[in-house]
KERO-675750 format. One record per residue (C-alpha): residue number from 1; chain; x, y, z; residue in one letter. Coordinates in nm, 3 decimals. Layout:
 resi chain       u       v       w resn
  NUM     A       X       Y       Z    A
...
//
This chain:
 resi chain       u       v       w resn
    1     A   3.481   2.609   0.278    M
    2     A   3.739   2.421   0.485    K
    3     A   3.590   2.572   0.802    T
    4     A   3.238   2.460   0.704    I
    5     A   3.358   2.110   0.618    A
    6     A   3.540   2.084   0.950    L
    7     A   3.226   2.197   1.133    L
    8     A   3.016   1.932   0.956    V
    9     A   3.266   1.660   1.053    I
   10     A   3.268   1.773   1.418    C
   11     A   2.888   1.779   1.431    L
   12     A   2.866   1.435   1.274    A
   13     A   3.108   1.292   1.527    S
   14     A   2.896   1.427   1.812    A
   15     A   2.578   1.254   1.692    L
   16     A   2.482   0.901   1.798    P
   17     A   2.557   0.618   1.561    L
   18     A   2.291   0.573   1.292    I
   19     A   2.293   0.199   1.367    S
   20     A   2.159   0.269   1.715    G
   21     A   2.436   0.074   1.885    E
   22     A   2.495   0.170   2.245    S
   23     A   2.824   0.307   2.374    A
   24     A   3.075   0.115   2.583    N
   25     A   3.000   0.103   2.953    C
   26     A   3.239   0.253   3.208    T
   27     A   3.227   0.332   3.580    S
   28     A   3.219   0.700   3.485    D
   29     A   2.906   0.691   3.270    N
   30     A   2.715   0.412   3.450    C
   31     A   2.644   0.450   3.822    L
   32     A   2.440   0.209   4.034    L
   33     A   2.301   0.508   4.221    S
   34     A   2.143   0.612   3.889    N
   35     A   2.000   0.267   3.822    G
   36     A   2.279   0.169   3.585    C
   37     A   2.522  -0.123   3.608    R
   38     A   2.792  -0.238   3.363    C
   39     A   2.827  -0.605   3.271    S
   40     A   3.100  -0.721   3.507    S
   41     A   3.216  -1.007   3.727    S
   42     A   3.297  -0.760   4.007    E
   43     A   3.069  -0.743   4.309    S
   44     A   2.874  -0.417   4.342    P
   45     A   3.033  -0.387   4.690    L
   46     A   3.385  -0.454   4.566    G
   47     A   3.616  -0.728   4.688    S
   48     A   3.649  -0.603   5.048    D
   49     A   3.303  -0.707   5.169    Q
   50     A   3.160  -1.056   5.188    V
   51     A   2.825  -1.083   5.010    I
   52     A   2.558  -1.354   5.021    P
   53     A   2.586  -1.640   4.773    Q
   54     A   2.251  -1.620   4.600    F
   55     A   2.097  -1.920   4.427    I
   56     A   1.780  -1.887   4.223    S
   57     A   1.585  -2.203   4.151    L
   58     A   1.394  -2.133   3.830    T
   59     A   1.129  -2.344   3.659    F
   60     A   0.985  -2.326   3.306    E
   61     A   0.735  -2.612   3.309    D
   62     A   0.360  -2.582   3.277    S
   63     A   0.235  -2.575   3.635    I
   64     A   0.032  -2.894   3.653    S
   65     A  -0.121  -3.047   3.964    E
   66     A   0.121  -3.342   3.935    A
   67     A   0.428  -3.116   3.916    L
   68     A   0.300  -2.911   4.210    Y
   69     A   0.221  -3.211   4.430    T
   70     A   0.500  -3.452   4.338    N
   71     A   0.796  -3.214   4.308    Y
   72     A   0.739  -2.853   4.408    L
   73     A   0.575  -2.898   4.749    E
   74     A   0.825  -3.152   4.886    P
   75     A   1.126  -2.968   4.743    L
   76     A   1.049  -2.608   4.829    L
   77     A   0.768  -2.541   5.069    F
   78     A   0.930  -2.622   5.402    N
   79     A   1.275  -2.477   5.334    R
   80     A   1.413  -2.166   5.499    T
   81     A   1.718  -1.948   5.450    N
   82     A   1.986  -1.891   5.718    P
   83     A   1.781  -1.604   5.861    D
   84     A   1.485  -1.839   5.920    G
   85     A   1.270  -1.686   5.647    K
   86     A   1.123  -1.895   5.367    R
   87     A   1.322  -1.944   5.049    I
   88     A   1.238  -1.788   4.716    G
   89     A   1.216  -1.932   4.365    A
   90     A   1.096  -1.809   4.025    T
   91     A   0.843  -1.976   3.796    F
   92     A   0.855  -1.869   3.431    F
   93     A   0.505  -1.979   3.337    V
   94     A   0.395  -2.094   2.989    P
   95     A   0.024  -2.105   2.913    H
   96     A  -0.078  -2.441   2.770    E
   97     A  -0.155  -2.711   3.032    Y
   98     A  -0.097  -2.470   3.320    T
   99     A  -0.326  -2.492   3.622    N
  100     A  -0.376  -2.131   3.727    Y
  101     A  -0.508  -2.224   4.070    Q
  102     A  -0.167  -2.378   4.141    K
  103     A   0.005  -2.066   4.004    V
  104     A  -0.205  -1.862   4.246    N
  105     A  -0.099  -2.093   4.530    S
  106     A   0.271  -2.057   4.441    L
  107     A   0.230  -1.680   4.438    Y
  108     A   0.057  -1.678   4.777    N
  109     A   0.335  -1.894   4.920    H
  110     A   0.580  -1.616   4.833    G
  111     A   0.737  -1.741   4.512    F
  112     A   0.788  -1.517   4.210    E
  113     A   0.566  -1.566   3.905    I
  114     A   0.717  -1.458   3.574    A
  115     A   0.649  -1.500   3.202    V
  116     A   0.768  -1.765   2.958    L
  117     A   0.525  -1.716   2.665    S
  118     A   0.180  -1.806   2.539    V
  119     A   0.270  -2.075   2.286    T
  120     A   0.606  -2.203   2.416    N
  121     A   0.679  -2.282   2.051    N
  122     A   0.937  -2.569   2.036    P
  123     A   1.117  -2.435   1.726    L
  124     A   1.426  -2.229   1.803    Q
  125     A   1.394  -2.053   1.465    T
  126     A   1.052  -1.922   1.569    Y
  127     A   1.200  -1.722   1.856    W
  128     A   1.512  -1.612   1.669    R
  129     A   1.322  -1.475   1.370    S
  130     A   1.000  -1.353   1.533    A
  131     A   0.904  -0.992   1.479    S
  132     A   0.884  -0.745   1.764    E
  133     A   0.504  -0.749   1.729    E
  134     A   0.481  -1.128   1.765    V
  135     A   0.720  -1.128   2.062    L
  136     A   0.521  -0.856   2.232    E
  137     A   0.209  -1.068   2.189    Q
  138     A   0.382  -1.381   2.322    E
  139     A   0.507  -1.215   2.639    F
  140     A   0.254  -0.937   2.694    G
  141     A  -0.048  -1.158   2.643    E
  142     A   0.092  -1.428   2.869    Q
  143     A   0.145  -1.168   3.140    K
  144     A  -0.220  -1.074   3.096    H
  145     A  -0.333  -1.440   3.100    I
  146     A  -0.140  -1.513   3.421    I
  147     A  -0.268  -1.200   3.590    S
  148     A  -0.629  -1.263   3.486    K
  149     A  -0.670  -1.637   3.539    F
  150     A  -0.439  -1.676   3.842    A
  151     A  -0.572  -1.349   3.990    N
  152     A  -0.224  -1.205   4.043    I
  153     A  -0.158  -0.829   4.026    P
  154     A  -0.002  -0.750   3.688    A
  155     A   0.249  -0.517   3.851    E
  156     A   0.397  -0.815   4.039    D
  157     A   0.482  -0.993   3.712    I
  158     A   0.804  -0.827   3.596    V
  159     A   1.039  -1.104   3.480    G
  160     A   1.062  -1.290   3.151    V
  161     A   1.247  -1.576   2.987    R
  162     A   1.238  -1.664   2.618    T
  163     A   1.173  -2.036   2.550    P
  164     A   1.491  -2.234   2.487    Q
  165     A   1.686  -1.915   2.573    L
  166     A   1.654  -1.798   2.211    Q
  167     A   1.693  -1.421   2.215    L
  168     A   1.612  -1.221   1.903    A
  169     A   1.847  -0.937   1.993    G
  170     A   1.701  -0.589   2.019    N
  171     A   1.355  -0.711   1.913    R
  172     A   1.327  -0.930   2.223    S
  173     A   1.426  -0.653   2.464    I
  174     A   1.196  -0.396   2.305    Q
  175     A   0.908  -0.648   2.313    A
  176     A   0.973  -0.707   2.683    Y
  177     A   0.965  -0.335   2.752    I
  178     A   0.645  -0.292   2.548    N
  179     A   0.491  -0.566   2.764    A
  180     A   0.599  -0.381   3.082    Q
  181     A   0.850  -0.645   3.184    L
  182     A   1.164  -0.514   3.352    T
  183     A   1.422  -0.792   3.346    Y
  184     A   1.531  -1.082   3.125    D
  185     A   1.663  -1.422   3.233    S
  186     A   1.742  -1.580   2.895    S
  187     A   2.109  -1.511   2.841    W
  188     A   2.369  -1.777   2.935    P
  189     A   2.734  -1.694   2.995    T
  190     A   3.026  -1.938   3.012    L
  191     A   3.140  -2.046   3.357    H
  192     A   3.477  -1.888   3.275    T
  193     A   3.305  -1.551   3.221    K
  194     A   3.067  -1.512   3.517    P
  195     A   2.867  -1.191   3.542    L
  196     A   2.657  -1.013   3.801    F
  197     A   2.320  -0.875   3.684    P
  198     A   2.352  -0.555   3.482    Y
  199     A   2.151  -0.306   3.280    T
  200     A   2.144  -0.246   2.905    L
  201     A   2.201   0.129   2.928    D
  202     A   2.533   0.064   2.758    Y
  203     A   2.686  -0.208   2.543    L
  204     A   2.706  -0.547   2.711    S
  205     A   3.027  -0.749   2.710    T
  206     A   2.831  -1.074   2.737    Q
  207     A   2.862  -1.315   2.446    Q
  208     A   2.573  -1.495   2.275    C
  209     A   2.675  -1.860   2.294    N
  210     A   2.362  -2.031   2.162    L
  211     A   2.366  -1.889   1.811    G
  212     A   2.124  -1.617   1.916    T
  213     A   2.142  -1.246   1.844    E
  214     A   2.281  -1.020   2.116    C
  215     A   2.102  -0.691   2.184    P
  216     A   2.332  -0.401   2.102    N
  217     A   2.111  -0.095   2.145    E
  218     A   2.065   0.109   2.460    S
  219     A   1.767   0.011   2.675    F
  220     A   1.792   0.238   2.975    K
  221     A   1.719   0.072   3.307    G
  222     A   1.638  -0.272   3.164    F
  223     A   1.810  -0.549   3.359    W
  224     A   1.974  -0.873   3.244    V
  225     A   2.020  -1.156   3.493    L
  226     A   2.286  -1.376   3.329    P
  227     A   2.263  -1.754   3.354    I
  228     A   2.610  -1.869   3.457    V
  229     A   2.686  -2.205   3.296    D
  230     A   2.761  -2.515   3.499    L
  231     A   3.016  -2.779   3.399    I
  232     A   2.827  -3.092   3.305    G
  233     A   2.927  -3.441   3.200    E
  234     A   3.097  -3.328   2.880    N
  235     A   3.083  -2.948   2.853    A
  236     A   2.929  -2.623   2.974    D
  237     A   2.555  -2.647   3.026    C
  238     A   2.283  -2.406   3.130    N
  239     A   2.003  -2.635   3.248    T
  240     A   2.032  -2.921   3.494    L
  241     A   1.889  -3.157   3.234    A
  242     A   2.139  -3.055   2.964    S
  243     A   2.429  -3.114   3.206    C
  244     A   2.349  -3.489   3.181    K
  245     A   2.531  -3.565   3.506    T
  246     A   2.443  -3.920   3.610    K
  247     A   2.510  -4.147   3.905    G
  248     A   2.369  -4.214   4.246    T
  249     A   2.179  -3.952   4.440    A
  250     A   2.494  -3.887   4.644    D
  251     A   2.705  -3.843   4.330    E
  252     A   2.458  -3.603   4.172    I
  253     A   2.437  -3.405   4.497    A
  254     A   2.815  -3.393   4.525    E
  255     A   2.844  -3.263   4.168    W
  256     A   2.588  -2.986   4.219    L
  257     A   2.728  -2.873   4.554    V
  258     A   3.072  -2.868   4.391    G
  259     A   2.943  -2.641   4.114    E
  260     A   2.808  -2.399   4.373    V
  261     A   3.138  -2.412   4.562    E
  262     A   3.332  -2.311   4.248    Q
  263     A   3.140  -1.982   4.246    V
  264     A   3.104  -1.940   4.622    R
  265     A   3.482  -1.954   4.668    Q
  266     A   3.550  -1.703   4.388    S
  267     A   3.326  -1.430   4.244    T
  268     A   3.002  -1.511   4.431    R
  269     A   2.795  -1.412   4.128    V
  270     A   2.429  -1.514   4.170    P
  271     A   2.366  -1.864   4.036    L
  272     A   2.052  -1.953   3.843    D
  273     A   1.977  -2.326   3.854    L
  274     A   1.733  -2.409   3.574    L
  275     A   1.531  -2.698   3.712    V
  276     A   1.297  -2.897   3.488    G
  277     A   1.048  -3.178   3.530    E
  278     A   1.220  -3.348   3.234    N
  279     A   1.542  -3.371   3.439    W
  280     A   1.359  -3.559   3.712    F
  281     A   1.191  -3.790   3.459    S
  282     A   1.494  -3.864   3.236    T
  283     A   1.792  -3.882   3.476    I
  284     A   1.777  -4.157   3.736    S
  285     A   1.819  -4.040   4.098    S
  286     A   1.811  -3.673   3.988    S
  287     A   1.525  -3.576   4.222    W
  288     A   1.687  -3.749   4.517    E
  289     A   2.026  -3.599   4.431    G
  290     A   1.881  -3.251   4.390    F
  291     A   1.701  -3.278   4.721    N
  292     A   2.023  -3.389   4.892    K
  293     A   2.213  -3.098   4.736    A
  294     A   1.953  -2.851   4.861    L
  295     A   1.971  -3.007   5.207    N
  296     A   2.348  -2.965   5.213    T
  297     A   2.345  -2.609   5.079    L
  298     A   2.076  -2.515   5.330    S
  299     A   2.329  -2.575   5.610    T
  300     A   2.559  -2.300   5.477    Y
  301     A   2.524  -1.974   5.666    S
  302     A   2.597  -1.761   5.359    D
  303     A   2.384  -1.936   5.092    V
  304     A   2.041  -1.786   5.026    Y
  305     A   1.780  -1.933   4.794    F
  306     A   1.598  -1.638   4.644    V
  307     A   1.387  -1.545   4.343    S
  308     A   1.528  -1.360   4.047    Q
  309     A   1.346  -1.048   4.159    K
  310     A   1.503  -1.076   4.505    Q
  311     A   1.846  -1.092   4.339    V
  312     A   1.756  -0.784   4.138    L
  313     A   1.634  -0.596   4.445    D
  314     A   1.968  -0.669   4.614    W
  315     A   2.162  -0.550   4.308    M
  316     A   1.978  -0.219   4.322    K
  317     A   2.059  -0.178   4.690    N
  318     A   2.348  -0.414   4.774    P
  319     A   2.438  -0.491   5.134    V
  320     A   2.702  -0.725   5.279    P
  321     A   2.619  -1.070   5.412    L
  322     A   2.622  -0.939   5.769    S
  323     A   2.334  -0.701   5.690    S
  324     A   2.130  -0.915   5.453    Y
  325     A   1.781  -1.043   5.533    S
  326     A   1.550  -1.230   5.298    T
  327     A   1.279  -0.993   5.180    Q
  328     A   0.935  -1.151   5.212    T
  329     A   0.581  -1.021   5.185    E
  330     A   0.238  -1.144   5.291    S
  331     A   0.012  -1.233   4.998    R
  332     A  -0.349  -1.339   4.985    N
  333     A  -0.466  -1.334   4.625    A
  334     A  -0.810  -1.492   4.613    E
  335     A  -0.886  -1.790   4.392    C
  336     A  -1.232  -1.935   4.333    N
  337     A  -1.140  -2.251   4.144    E
  338     A  -1.313  -2.323   3.812    Y
  339     A  -1.248  -2.627   3.594    S
  340     A  -1.290  -2.517   3.232    C
  341     A  -1.346  -2.738   2.926    E
  342     A  -1.276  -2.515   2.628    L
  343     A  -1.234  -2.511   2.253    K
  344     A  -0.887  -2.413   2.130    K
  345     A  -0.904  -2.244   1.791    E
  346     A  -0.994  -2.504   1.527    E
  347     A  -0.887  -2.814   1.720    E
  348     A  -1.143  -3.094   1.738    A
  349     A  -1.081  -3.194   2.098    T
  350     A  -1.142  -2.975   2.399    D
  351     A  -0.863  -2.856   2.626    I
  352     A  -0.893  -2.823   3.002    Y
  353     A  -0.783  -2.523   3.208    M
  354     A  -0.816  -2.459   3.581    T
  355     A  -0.886  -2.093   3.650    S
  356     A  -0.930  -1.864   3.951    C
  357     A  -1.216  -1.682   3.778    I
  358     A  -1.519  -1.789   3.577    A
  359     A  -1.434  -1.980   3.259    C
  360     A  -1.389  -1.782   2.936    P
  361     A  -1.593  -1.870   2.627    E
  362     A  -1.294  -2.007   2.437    V
  363     A  -0.943  -2.119   2.531    Y
  364     A  -0.711  -1.816   2.559    P
  365     A  -0.447  -1.820   2.288    W
  366     A  -0.208  -1.596   2.098    L
  367     A  -0.372  -1.297   1.933    G
  368     A  -0.708  -1.341   2.107    K
  369     A  -0.765  -0.999   2.267    P
  370     A  -1.107  -1.075   2.424    R
  371     A  -1.107  -1.336   2.700    W
//
């Protein structure tokens, strides 16, 4: 009987945990050559080789004509990286009030289009407590809406961010995967704990600092691109608006360049600068200061403005600064512009949507499978 009992114990110890929690990540069980990367502040090339300092400019606003014309074109369209190629940026697109002709134009210009959600619900509790089914609808249906009405290939839409960075742990990641999205950009980390992008094959060491639930199961090959906090007026912050840094345009530019320098002179982890139209509208001189900061950083021979996907592509095949070249591609997604006046569910007033294809019968919304 003792032998049988011992055998049962040994077998039990060899089985995975019933809770589904993933194992700790080590350099022995997680190899980049196998598409796996541990959560770490160490460069994938080690400390001996100089790597590019990547900066991703990311946006979460509805893409309106005013945003496109007043802010995006003058800020981004004529900028190039040190190799002379155009810069990258990522747009996490929500549905309501988005002009899909402008989304199509951003895509054709070479920027990355990613998913925010259909509803962009303003309640944090909605995203924290949502079921996997609801989350899959929010992200999967928005991917479909973007692809359909901006006429963008669905396979080019691979990134996702949860509104207000409110992860629902394992449910969020599984919903992303169900929606055929391959990386998340919703997870802030303190500036004292910077991290390079990593996969969720094994247990992450990253903390959840916004009261959200950390994923703790194994999701093989799914990537996390951490948002490294900045140091704002009073504390750590993860969006430029929440940093609340005020002053003249020169002072704001000096602050932002200084934040980049803190990372550039140490770990060189990729930086994600979360830019929002509300920052430009609520903080005086913020647009001018941001523009000055970009002008200054554009003079650095080792700073590259890239999309989140371009960061991820480099992580999968890292090369030193001396060998790096901005990856670009020629795009020509057609767009025959339609101005649509549509009914949204039971609302009395119509809502307008600019589309690249003929107008649907009703306004696309969550849980509406036929558009």
